[in-house]
RODO-2510 file (C-alpha; in nm, 4 decimals, decimal comma):
residues 569
     n   res          X          Y          Z
     1     m    20,5914     3,5655     4,3319
     2     d    20,7877     3,7173     4,0386
     3     n    20,7641     4,0940     3,9412
     4     q    20,5360     4,0187     3,6412
     5     g    20,2932     3,8423     3,8574
     6     w    20,2995     4,1123     4,1140
     7     m    20,2504     4,3577     3,8393
     8     r    19,9562     4,1645     3,7141
     9     t    19,7999     4,1433     4,0739
    10     a    19,8463     4,5155     4,1401
    11     l    19,7027     4,6072     3,8189
    12     a    19,3943     4,3983     3,8797
    13     t    19,3674     4,5445     4,2331
    14     v    19,3702     4,8942     4,1033
    15     t    19,1367     4,8072     3,8138
    16     g    18,8927     4,6580     4,0952
    17     i    18,9182     4,9878     4,3062
    18     v    18,8394     5,1948     3,9990
    19     f    18,5496     5,0042     3,9109
    20     l    18,4194     4,9983     4,2867
    21     l    18,4642     5,3790     4,2816
    22     s    18,2884     5,4215     3,9644
    23     l    17,9936     5,2303     4,1146
    24     s    17,9778     5,4297     4,4436
    25     l    18,0570     5,7784     4,3172
    26     p    17,6722     5,8337     4,1789
    27     g    17,5438     5,7242     4,5032
    28     i    17,7312     5,9596     4,7044
    29     v    17,6320     6,2515     4,4649
    30     a    17,2494     6,1487     4,5043
    31     a    17,2673     6,1515     4,8862
    32     d    17,4093     6,5050     4,8723
    33     d    17,1292     6,6122     4,6633
    34     d    16,8764     6,4321     4,9117
    35     v    17,0365     6,5989     5,1918
    36     k    16,9968     6,9508     5,0275
    37     l    16,6316     6,8411     4,9449
    38     l    16,5565     6,7461     5,2921
    39     k    16,6916     7,0544     5,4248
    40     q    16,4459     7,2565     5,2108
    41     r    16,1554     7,0517     5,3071
    42     l    16,2383     7,1016     5,6778
    43     e    16,2551     7,4533     5,6282
    44     q    15,9322     7,4735     5,4557
    45     m    15,7859     7,2596     5,7243
    46     s    15,9279     7,4932     5,9833
    47     k    15,7541     7,7795     5,8158
    48     e    15,4342     7,5995     5,7641
    49     m    15,4274     7,4985     6,1561
    50     e    15,4931     7,8567     6,2703
    51     s    15,1996     7,9771     6,0451
    52     v    14,9867     7,6936     6,2088
    53     q    15,1203     7,7968     6,5437
    54     k    15,0233     8,1579     6,4851
    55     k    14,6657     8,0291     6,3663
    56     l    14,6168     7,8330     6,6768
    57     e    14,7227     8,1474     6,8954
    58     d    14,4812     8,3444     6,6890
    59     l    14,2034     8,1037     6,7366
    60     e    14,2804     8,0690     7,0972
    61     k    14,2330     8,4464     7,1589
    62     n    13,8985     8,4367     6,9553
    63     n    13,7769     8,1504     7,1604
    64     q    13,8597     8,3337     7,4832
    65     t    13,6827     8,6531     7,3381
    66     k    13,3828     8,4341     7,2486
    67     e    13,3688     8,2770     7,6123
    68     e    13,3853     8,6252     7,7425
    69     e    13,0881     8,7359     7,5145
    70     i    12,9009     8,4178     7,5995
    71     g    12,9565     8,4630     7,9644
    72     e    12,8283     8,8263     7,9361
    73     i    12,4973     8,7159     7,7524
    74     d    12,4528     8,4412     7,9858
    75     t    12,4894     8,6779     8,2622
    76     r    12,2262     8,9041     8,0831
    77     l    11,9734     8,6448     8,0271
    78     n    12,0178     8,5119     8,3962
    79     q    11,9261     8,8666     8,5060
    80     a    11,6428     8,8672     8,2586
    81     e    11,5121     8,5467     8,3936
    82     l    11,5620     8,6796     8,7295
    83     h    11,3878     9,0192     8,6363
    84     t    11,0956     8,7920     8,4856
    85     a    11,0737     8,5503     8,7619
    86     t    11,0520     8,8253     9,0365
    87     d    10,8997     9,1268     8,8818
    88     k    10,5734     9,0118     8,7248
    89     v    10,4864     9,3717     8,6010
    90     s    10,6991     9,5826     8,3542
    91     f    10,6518     9,9470     8,3708
    92     g    10,6951    10,2332     8,1299
    93     v    10,7265    10,6039     8,2361
    94     e    10,6148    10,9171     8,0427
    95     l    10,6516    11,2815     8,1751
    96     r    10,5530    11,5828     7,9404
    97     t    10,6287    11,9381     8,0613
    98     r    10,4473    12,1885     7,8577
    99     a    10,4201    12,5749     7,8374
   100     d    10,1129    12,7278     7,6696
   101     t    10,0364    13,0929     7,5914
   102     l     9,6377    13,1489     7,5472
   103     q     9,5076    13,4453     7,3805
   104     y     9,1138    13,4683     7,3919
   105     k     8,9479    13,7279     7,1427
   106     d     8,5578    13,8562     7,1634
   107     i     8,4648    13,6902     7,4610
   108     q     8,0765    13,7538     7,5040
   109     v     7,8920    13,7567     7,8323
   110     a     7,5518    13,8891     7,9491
   111     p     7,5921    14,2329     8,1261
   112     s     7,5649    14,2621     8,4762
   113     s     7,2426    14,4531     8,4617
   114     l     7,0551    14,1216     8,3240
   115     v     7,2567    13,8762     8,5440
   116     g     7,1878    14,0923     8,8434
   117     g     6,8130    14,0708     8,7695
   118     f     6,8173    13,7013     8,8704
   119     f     6,9078    13,7713     9,2381
   120     v     6,6292    14,0359     9,2738
   121     d     6,2902    13,9254     9,4029
   122     y     5,9899    13,9117     9,1772
   123     p     5,8419    14,1320     9,0063
   124     n     6,1492    14,3524     8,9839
   125     g     6,3666    14,0606     8,9062
   126     f     6,3399    13,6626     8,8692
   127     n     6,4098    13,5535     9,2185
   128     n     6,1248    13,3673     9,3820
   129     a     5,9087    13,3654     9,0741
   130     t     5,7437    13,0631     8,9241
   131     l     5,8477    12,9646     8,5795
   132     p     5,5423    13,1074     8,3793
   133     q     5,6298    13,4151     8,5668
   134     i     6,0067    13,3997     8,4546
   135     q     5,9193    13,2956     8,0915
   136     q     5,6680    13,5954     8,0722
   137     a     5,8989    13,8304     8,2127
   138     i     6,1663    13,7235     7,9586
   139     g     5,9093    13,7310     7,6733
   140     n     5,8108    14,0705     7,7570
   141     m     6,1806    14,2062     7,7524
   142     a     6,2218    14,0673     7,4248
   143     a     5,9054    14,2173     7,2811
   144     s     5,9986    14,5575     7,4060
   145     g     6,3472    14,5337     7,2971
   146     m     6,4634    14,5431     7,6631
   147     i     6,7338    14,2526     7,6369
   148     p     7,0592    14,4299     7,6611
   149     p     7,3494    14,3349     7,4059
   150     t     7,6138    14,1183     7,5167
   151     e     7,9453    14,2579     7,6424
   152     k     8,2640    14,1679     7,4752
   153     y     8,6230    14,1561     7,5975
   154     d     8,9563    13,9806     7,5600
   155     a     9,1542    13,7963     7,7961
   156     t     9,5098    13,6593     7,8070
   157     n     9,7089    13,3909     7,9836
   158     d    10,0785    13,4819     7,8981
   159     i    10,2066    13,1673     8,0050
   160     i    10,0477    12,8463     8,1875
   161     l    10,2727    12,5583     8,2776
   162     t    10,1610    12,1889     8,3205
   163     n    10,3059    11,8511     8,4075
   164     k    10,1727    11,5235     8,2651
   165     f    10,2864    11,2164     8,4263
   166     r    10,1775    10,8569     8,3192
   167     l    10,2873    10,5006     8,4427
   168     n    10,2287    10,2289     8,2118
   169     m    10,2037     9,8657     8,3377
   170     n    10,2023     9,5493     8,1265
   171     a    10,1794     9,1902     8,2695
   172     k    10,1690     8,8785     8,0457
   173     v    10,1150     8,5538     8,1876
   174     n    10,1453     8,3684     7,8586
   175     d    10,0417     8,4302     7,4924
   176     q     9,6791     8,4115     7,5793
   177     l     9,6334     8,6073     7,9018
   178     s     9,7858     8,9623     7,9683
   179     f     9,7122     9,2758     8,1675
   180     t     9,7580     9,6395     8,0775
   181     g     9,7158     9,9362     8,2956
   182     r     9,8151    10,3215     8,3423
   183     l     9,8208    10,5400     8,6288
   184     a     9,8251    10,8998     8,5519
   185     a     9,8555    11,2467     8,7012
   186     y     9,7914    11,6000     8,5144
   187     k     9,8598    11,9206     8,6984
   188     v     9,9035    12,2958     8,6381
   189     f    10,2120    12,4412     8,8149
   190     g    10,1063    12,5796     9,1253
   191     d     9,7480    12,4448     9,1462
   192     s     9,6465    12,1102     9,3042
   193     t     9,2790    12,2120     9,4075
   194     e     9,1255    11,9330     9,1448
   195     v     8,8126    12,1646     9,1025
   196     k     8,7537    12,4474     8,8639
   197     v     8,4937    12,7298     8,8483
   198     n     8,2175    12,6336     8,5994
   199     q     8,1885    12,8689     8,3113
   200     g     7,9738    12,6341     8,1087
   201     s     8,1946    12,3757     7,9572
   202     l     8,1980    11,9924     8,0662
   203     g     8,5662    12,0399     8,1020
   204     d     8,4912    12,2682     8,3882
   205     v     8,3611    11,9604     8,5869
   206     t     8,5700    11,7030     8,7504
   207     l     8,4015    11,3805     8,6279
   208     d     8,4741    11,0239     8,5459
   209     g     8,5209    11,0845     8,2064
   210     n     8,8120    11,3198     8,2482
   211     t     8,9875    11,2772     8,5612
   212     s     9,3368    11,2079     8,4337
   213     s     9,3072    11,3481     8,0953
   214     l     9,2623    11,7161     8,1988
   215     p     9,4539    11,8965     8,4737
   216     h     9,3142    11,8008     8,8085
   217     g     9,5893    11,8320     9,0581
   218     d     9,8797    11,6002     9,1873
   219     t     9,6387    11,2867     9,2700
   220     i     9,7538    10,9770     9,1077
   221     r     9,4451    10,8461     8,9113
   222     l     9,3594    10,5112     8,7292
   223     e     9,3312    10,5975     8,3703
   224     r     9,2950    10,2459     8,2304
   225     a     9,3133     9,8876     8,3594
   226     y     9,2030     9,5696     8,1677
   227     f     9,2943     9,2345     8,1010
   228     n     9,2998     9,0603     7,7560
   229     y     9,2300     8,7016     7,6933
   230     k     9,3022     8,5512     7,3372
   231     k     9,1774     8,2362     7,1989
   232     d     9,1586     8,1316     6,8431
   233     l     8,8471     7,9886     6,7094
   234     g     8,9641     7,7727     6,4089
   235     r     9,1255     8,0360     6,1770
   236     v     8,9790     8,3568     6,3476
   237     p     9,1817     8,4771     6,6472
   238     t     8,9541     8,6470     6,9198
   239     n     9,0362     8,8873     7,2045
   240     f     8,8081     8,9279     7,5209
   241     s     8,8736     9,2299     7,7271
   242     l     8,7213     9,3829     8,0585
   243     g     8,7954     9,6726     8,2553
   244     r     8,8838    10,0348     8,2331
   245     r     8,9127    10,0990     7,8632
   246     p     9,1769    10,2209     7,6695
   247     s     8,9411    10,4738     7,5240
   248     t     9,1319    10,7923     7,5142
   249     d     9,3867    10,9372     7,2537
   250     g     9,2681    10,7128     6,9822
   251     p     9,3440    10,7428     6,6040
   252     p     9,4147    10,9769     6,4473
   253     l     9,5588    11,1661     6,7426
   254     e     9,8994    10,9624     6,7236
   255     y    10,0304    11,2064     6,4699
   256     l     9,9748    11,5181     6,6837
   257     n    10,0843    11,3292     7,0008
   258     n    10,4103    11,1859     6,8294
   259     s    10,3056    10,8351     6,9536
   260     l    10,1723    10,5019     6,8805
   261     e     9,7934    10,4637     6,8667
   262     g     9,6703    10,5453     7,2184
   263     g     9,3197    10,3844     7,2192
   264     s     9,0766    10,1842     7,0223
   265     p     8,7856    10,4232     6,9396
   266     l     8,8331    10,6933     6,6805
   267     a     8,9161    11,0001     6,8796
   268     t     8,6583    11,1832     6,6300
   269     i     8,3817    11,0452     6,8215
   270     i     8,4870    10,9116     7,1487
   271     n     8,7823    11,0453     7,3686
   272     w     8,6452    10,9618     7,7060
   273     q     8,7509    10,7749     8,0056
   274     f     8,4860    10,4739     8,0816
   275     d     8,4568    10,1172     8,2098
   276     g     8,3303     9,8474     8,0002
   277     a     8,4369     9,5455     7,7926
   278     s     8,5149     9,4475     7,4269
   279     y     8,5137     9,1543     7,2043
   280     n     8,7406     9,1396     6,8906
   281     l     8,7488     8,8941     6,5790
   282     g     9,0461     8,8841     6,3701
   283     l     8,9020     8,8396     6,0074
   284     e     9,2267     8,8720     5,7823
   285     d     9,2793     8,4890     5,7333
   286     v     8,9237     8,3941     5,6649
   287     s     8,8574     8,7249     5,4399
   288     g     9,1884     8,7541     5,2845
   289     i     9,1641     9,1264     5,3473
   290     p     9,4854     9,2475     5,4976
   291     g     9,4135     9,3629     5,8721
   292     a     9,0498     9,3034     5,8593
   293     a     8,8890     9,2850     6,2077
   294     f     8,5667     9,3531     6,3786
   295     k     8,5355     9,4577     6,7466
   296     m     8,2370     9,5109     6,9695
   297     c     8,2521     9,7649     7,2592
   298     y     8,0262     9,8215     7,5623
   299     g     8,0706    10,0729     7,8261
   300     v     7,9009    10,2699     8,1278
   301     g     7,8716    10,6251     8,1006
   302     f     7,6826    10,6983     8,4229
   303     e     7,5352    10,4692     8,7298
   304     g     7,2269    10,6094     8,8518
   305     d     7,1986    10,4067     9,1860
   306     w     7,5423    10,4908     9,3359
   307     g     7,6156    10,7974     9,5311
   308     n     7,3329    11,0188     9,4275
   309     t     7,0367    11,1702     9,6343
   310     y     6,7974    10,9450     9,4640
   311     a     7,0179    10,6242     9,4914
   312     l     6,8391    10,3412     9,6499
   313     g     6,5421    10,5815     9,7225
   314     n     6,1614    10,4873     9,7195
   315     q     6,0957    10,7904     9,4908
   316     q     6,3792    10,7714     9,2227
   317     p     6,3655    11,0214     8,9346
   318     d     6,3540    10,8869     8,5776
   319     v     6,7384    10,8768     8,5592
   320     d     6,8924    10,5308     8,4962
   321     d     7,2393    10,3983     8,3920
   322     v     7,3687    10,5180     8,0684
   323     h     7,4849    10,2272     7,8454
   324     m     7,6829    10,2719     7,5404
   325     f     7,7550    10,0058     7,2546
   326     g     7,9702    10,0466     6,9510
   327     v     8,1452     9,8696     6,6635
   328     i     8,5033     9,9115     6,5326
   329     a     8,5657     9,7660     6,1819
   330     t     8,8829     9,7614     6,0566
   331     l     8,8070     9,7359     5,6710
   332     f     9,1789     9,7378     5,5430
   333     d     9,5242     9,7811     5,7021
   334     n     9,8392     9,6755     5,5226
   335     d    10,0626     9,8854     5,7534
   336     s    10,0927    10,1597     5,4874
   337     t     9,7254    10,2258     5,4153
   338     s     9,4316    10,1774     5,6510
   339     a     9,0560    10,2323     5,6574
   340     v     8,8620    10,2193     5,9886
   341     l     8,4723    10,2466     6,0579
   342     n     8,3659    10,3350     6,4044
   343     w     7,9733    10,3424     6,5090
   344     a     7,8465    10,4136     6,8662
   345     h     7,5128    10,4314     7,0271
   346     a     7,4160    10,5641     7,3755
   347     w     7,0854    10,4838     7,5293
   348     d     6,8982    10,7703     7,7477
   349     i     7,1860    10,9993     7,7812
   350     t     7,1347    11,2351     8,0972
   351     d     7,1508    11,6092     8,1233
   352     g     7,4924    11,5933     8,2930
   353     f     7,7377    11,3680     8,4901
   354     t     7,8288    11,3187     8,8531
   355     g     8,1098    11,5415     8,9294
   356     l     8,2695    11,8201     9,1206
   357     t     8,2800    12,1961     9,0279
   358     v     8,2397    12,5520     9,1818
   359     m     7,9224    12,6824     9,0413
   360     p     7,9034    13,0823     9,0048
   361     f     7,5529    13,0685     9,1200
   362     i     7,2968    12,8018     9,2322
   363     v     6,9193    12,7580     9,1242
   364     n     6,6756    12,5935     9,3117
   365     e     6,3078    12,4975     9,2567
   366     n     6,1211    12,5272     9,5742
   367     a     5,8081    12,3105     9,6863
   368     d     5,5847    12,5895     9,5843
   369     g     5,7334    12,6051     9,2020
   370     t     5,9239    12,9138     9,2604
   371     f     6,2925    12,9399     9,1600
   372     a     6,5542    13,0806     9,3940
   373     f     6,8714    13,2097     9,2671
   374     e     7,1628    13,2419     9,5174
   375     q     7,5093    13,3667     9,4166
   376     n     7,8169    13,1438     9,5152
   377     t     8,0212    13,4241     9,6861
   378     g     8,1994    13,1794     9,9089
   379     g     8,3282    12,9762     9,6249
   380     y     8,1776    12,6199     9,7537
   381     i     8,2045    12,3123     9,5678
   382     s     7,8934    12,1520     9,4398
   383     r     7,8433    11,7822     9,3642
   384     l     7,6566    11,7801     9,0315
   385     q     7,4356    11,4703     8,9365
   386     p     7,1906    11,4060     8,6513
   387     t     6,8225    11,4654     8,7066
   388     t     6,6581    11,3716     8,3699
   389     e     6,7277    11,1279     8,0695
   390     i     6,7151    11,3487     7,7687
   391     g     6,7316    11,1104     7,4650
   392     d     6,9454    10,8761     7,2504
   393     w     7,2809    10,9507     7,0598
   394     d     7,4357    10,7925     6,7567
   395     a     7,7714    10,8652     6,5872
   396     a     7,9663    10,7171     6,2882
   397     s     8,3241    10,7874     6,1681
   398     l     8,5320    10,6614     5,8892
   399     l     8,8757    10,7116     5,8997
   400     l     9,1416    10,6914     5,6104
   401     r     9,5284    10,6858     5,6542
   402     t     9,8306    10,6202     5,4303
   403     n    10,1823    10,6558     5,4167
   404     l    10,3449    10,7572     5,0847
   405     t    10,6760    10,5858     5,1317
   406     e    10,6204    10,2887     4,9114
   407     r    10,4819    10,4981     4,6319
   408     f    10,6744    10,7944     4,6210
   409     d    10,9844    10,7150     4,8500
   410     k    10,8576    11,0040     5,0745
   411     d    10,7732    10,9442     5,4391
   412     i    10,4633    11,1519     5,4383
   413     d    10,1434    11,0667     5,6335
   414     l     9,8002    11,1759     5,5168
   415     f     9,4609    11,1156     5,7007
   416     l     9,1077    11,2030     5,6393
   417     s     8,8049    11,1518     5,8648
   418     g     8,4275    11,2331     5,7925
   419     s     8,1922    11,1906     6,0967
   420     w     7,8243    11,2193     6,1692
   421     s     7,6017    11,2480     6,4829
   422     h     7,2389    11,2110     6,5230
   423     t     7,0424    11,3137     6,8595
   424     r     6,6842    11,1855     6,9345
   425     p     6,5627    11,3914     7,2285
   426     s     6,2948    11,2477     7,4504
   427     r     6,2115    11,5258     7,7023
   428     t     6,3474    11,8549     7,8485
   429     s     6,5675    11,8730     8,1471
   430     d     6,4321    11,8906     8,5125
   431     n     6,7287    12,0713     8,6306
   432     p     6,6312    12,4197     8,7685
   433     f     6,8603    12,6058     8,5430
   434     y     6,7877    12,4217     8,2113
   435     k     6,4044    12,3953     8,3000
   436     i     6,3887    12,7841     8,2957
   437     m     6,5311    12,7776     7,9516
   438     g     6,3353    12,4743     7,8144
   439     m     6,6611    12,3013     7,7502
   440     g     6,6779    11,9328     7,6191
   441     l     6,9266    11,7485     7,3960
   442     l     7,0451    11,9978     7,1555
   443     n     6,7079    12,1891     7,1953
   444     s     6,5885    12,5021     7,3727
   445     n     6,2364    12,6478     7,4364
   446     g     6,0683    12,3314     7,5083
   447     e     6,1338    12,1807     7,1439
   448     l     6,2262    11,8219     7,0873
   449     e     6,3666    11,8127     6,7267
   450     d     6,5829    11,5294     6,6153
   451     r     6,9395    11,6791     6,4975
   452     d     7,2094    11,5863     6,2488
   453     g     7,5724    11,7095     6,2608
   454     y     7,8886    11,6398     6,0941
   455     m     8,2660    11,7024     6,1277
   456     i     8,5449    11,6705     5,8982
   457     y     8,9189    11,6085     6,0267
   458     l     9,2251    11,6188     5,7721
   459     g     9,6049    11,6390     5,8145
   460     a     9,9373    11,5705     5,6779
   461     v    10,2715    11,5200     5,8546
   462     f    10,5965    11,5535     5,6546
   463     p    10,9590    11,4456     5,7347
   464     m    11,2159    11,7239     5,7926
   465     p    11,5748    11,8004     5,8703
   466     w    11,7408    11,6587     6,1794
   467     d    11,4651    11,3644     6,1790
   468     a    11,2007    11,6152     6,2693
   469     k    10,8338    11,5995     6,1598
   470     f    10,6136    11,8859     6,0428
   471     g    10,2200    11,8622     6,0893
   472     l     9,9294    12,0375     5,9520
   473     e     9,5734    11,9785     6,0598
   474     y     9,2323    12,1117     6,0028
   475     n     8,8772    12,0178     6,1395
   476     y     8,5302    12,1781     6,1104
   477     g     8,2144    12,0965     6,3091
   478     s     7,8572    12,1937     6,2237
   479     q     7,5668    12,3821     6,4090
   480     y     7,4413    12,0395     6,5706
   481     w     7,7670    11,8141     6,5828
   482     f     7,8183    11,6483     6,9081
   483     n     8,0671    11,3819     7,0263
   484     f     8,2193    11,2484     7,3499
   485     t     8,5601    11,3877     7,3254
   486     g     8,5752    11,5727     7,6870
   487     a     8,8950    11,3841     7,7749
   488     e     9,1001    11,5498     7,4618
   489     d     9,4049    11,6795     7,5992
   490     s     9,3599    12,0512     7,5877
   491     l     9,3398    12,3507     7,8342
   492     v     9,1068    12,5403     7,5870
   493     g     8,8735    12,2453     7,5125
   494     s     8,8340    11,9408     7,2681
   495     k     8,9201    12,0859     6,9155
   496     l     8,7297    11,7790     6,7718
   497     a     8,4004    11,9061     6,9590
   498     v     8,4322    12,2535     6,8025
   499     r     8,1186    12,3716     6,6161
   500     g     8,3398    12,5930     6,3824
   501     s     8,6829    12,5474     6,2588
   502     v     9,0308    12,4551     6,4038
   503     y     9,3489    12,5045     6,2403
   504     e     9,6891    12,3690     6,3925
   505     g    10,0659    12,3198     6,2997
   506     y    10,3242    12,1540     6,5012
   507     w    10,6877    12,0363     6,4814
   508     h    10,8312    11,7422     6,6724
   509     q    11,1977    11,7546     6,7190
   510     p    11,3856    11,4339     6,8501
   511     i    11,6499    11,5158     7,0905
   512     f    11,7332    11,1436     7,2000
   513     n    11,5688    10,9000     6,9382
   514     d    11,1935    10,8856     7,0402
   515     n    11,2580    10,8663     7,4009
   516     f    11,3112    11,2407     7,4587
   517     f    11,1629    11,5072     7,2096
   518     a    11,0507    11,8660     7,1783
   519     t    10,7268    11,9822     7,0354
   520     i    10,6282    12,3397     6,9221
   521     g    10,2960    12,4282     6,7780
   522     v    10,0271    12,6673     6,7363
   523     r     9,6370    12,6227     6,7406
   524     y     9,3642    12,8532     6,6467
   525     y     9,0132    12,8003     6,7368
   526     d     8,7276    12,9888     6,5422
   527     y     8,4051    12,9022     6,6932
   528     e     8,0920    12,9450     6,4944
   529     y     7,8108    12,8173     6,7354
   530     t     7,7705    12,7900     7,1063
   531     g     7,8131    12,5032     7,3279
   532     s     8,0765    12,2859     7,1578
   533     g     8,0845    11,9407     7,3407
   534     n     7,7912    12,0272     7,5345
   535     p     7,4395    11,8368     7,4539
   536     m     7,2352    12,0868     7,6352
   537     g     7,0569    12,3507     7,4670
   538     e     7,0226    12,4641     7,0874
   539     p     7,3574    12,5770     6,9533
   540     m     7,3184    12,9491     6,8650
   541     k     7,5181    13,1540     6,6074
   542     i     7,7837    13,3373     6,8004
   543     a     7,7630    13,6353     6,5452
   544     a     7,4043    13,6950     6,6377
   545     l     7,4140    13,5921     7,0137
   546     s     7,1675    13,7234     7,2681
   547     s     7,2517    13,8164     7,6349
   548     l     7,0212    13,5218     7,7279
   549     n     7,2363    13,2730     7,5674
   550     a     7,5671    13,4315     7,7343
   551     l     7,4791    13,3774     8,1010
   552     n     7,7983    13,2042     8,0972
   553     p     8,1005    13,3507     7,8878
   554     v     8,0896    13,2472     7,5280
   555     i     8,4191    13,1970     7,3449
   556     d     8,4589    13,3379     6,9698
   557     e     8,8343    13,2938     6,8960
   558     v     9,1347    13,1562     7,0825
   559     w     9,5130    13,1230     6,9826
   560     d     9,6937    12,8515     7,1714
   561     g    10,0797    12,8554     7,1451
   562     y    10,2688    12,5867     7,2906
   563     i    10,6196    12,4394     7,3502
   564     s    10,6775    12,1057     7,5334
   565     l    10,9544    11,8402     7,6460
   566     t    10,8519    11,4815     7,6215
   567     f    11,0466    11,1962     7,8106
   568     r    10,8970    10,8525     7,7202
   569     y    11,0805    10,5150     7,8396
***
């Protein structure tokens, strides 16, 4: 090959290489860019994987915490199921320790010169005299002005301490059938005798109506025990109940007690332990009235043919069982405002109840018609029993309650109650003591007049600092006012039975929610007529009292200051 040919060949080769390089160079540059972009994407994916990994780790931790919580809940549910399976009755405990200071003013009593005459033989006294002779002697004393005036004195109990214990029981078989019960004990510190000296009040007698509601020692007693059977009749839910009734601490005493409603009868006319039944109809759906309901109640106040001297005898006196019937109508209740009407009737109420007490003296009527008076110097306990059916009793009460939260954004509770009682006496008592005075149902001296009485009761409860509540209450009862509230929790006597006025103020202070709280308060009794809460004899004006109406001490005024701690769980 010549040089010219070689040159042409070399030039063609170089030209081809340059052409090939020109074709491959953009691909090399593009590949480098792709590598950079790939590295960036890998770095971004690595960061995203790290984020995903962190989220997975957090999720695993959350799942572990939730699994632990689920396990704890499962354990609790298993324990609850075990409790339900093994313990058929749930229990609740309430314990109240209370200190009262009592100041009695102007107590009136017949002088010993008059009282002593009952233990002196006739004609110098009344002992072993016939009823006409006693009545003539008293008449002669009154005509000649020889009846001495009453003696007055004050009495003080600086401090009296009490413990009140309640064990509540509930058992639910299903949504239709349940049981409720309560065992209770109420005692004064340092006393468990269970029996008091009788000073003329029903509260001085240990009887079926007040065994666990007033201080009677350390004995555990059955306050209430009943079953509830529920069944719907179409759109009307019904409830039948039978047993020892929840008939104490009814509305509106829940404000004073700092509790839920304690019973179904209104406490203005019935606060009394008894056995019986009830049948309730829920009428809200059929009437369109919020909370509308109608309840019928039945109870036995006295059983004549059990444990008495005349029980199952061939010569029974005219003393039969005492039956009571009542109606409780909820006219309206929307949870903030309510209106409740309660009516009750008792047939053939007796001149007392079976019970235990220590009588200061004992009166007996002998076979020859003379009366023997004997002082109970030994403090012997007597078993009392009724001797006569003395008449019928009716009572009605209307209670209005409201809470002002929705209207004024103030948690203030207000209540107002008006009550009426009517008695129809049938005969005077054959009890020797009452017979001498010619006493019957709110009558004396052999009279048998119908009597009408009334009582008003109102109160307000205000919210205070530290979640406390401050309450003010007032009630007034007329001369012939009579109700069955002997189980009201009071060392002095039922304030809602007072023939006169009662003023009260109290402060409820929570310490640990509603489970533990303190109460401090003061109550002032201003009696106007005698015999509050007692159906026997005509009530007399205390300001014009005769010694013959003060054979037992007659209280005029009482101050009761109190402080208590209550545990409820």
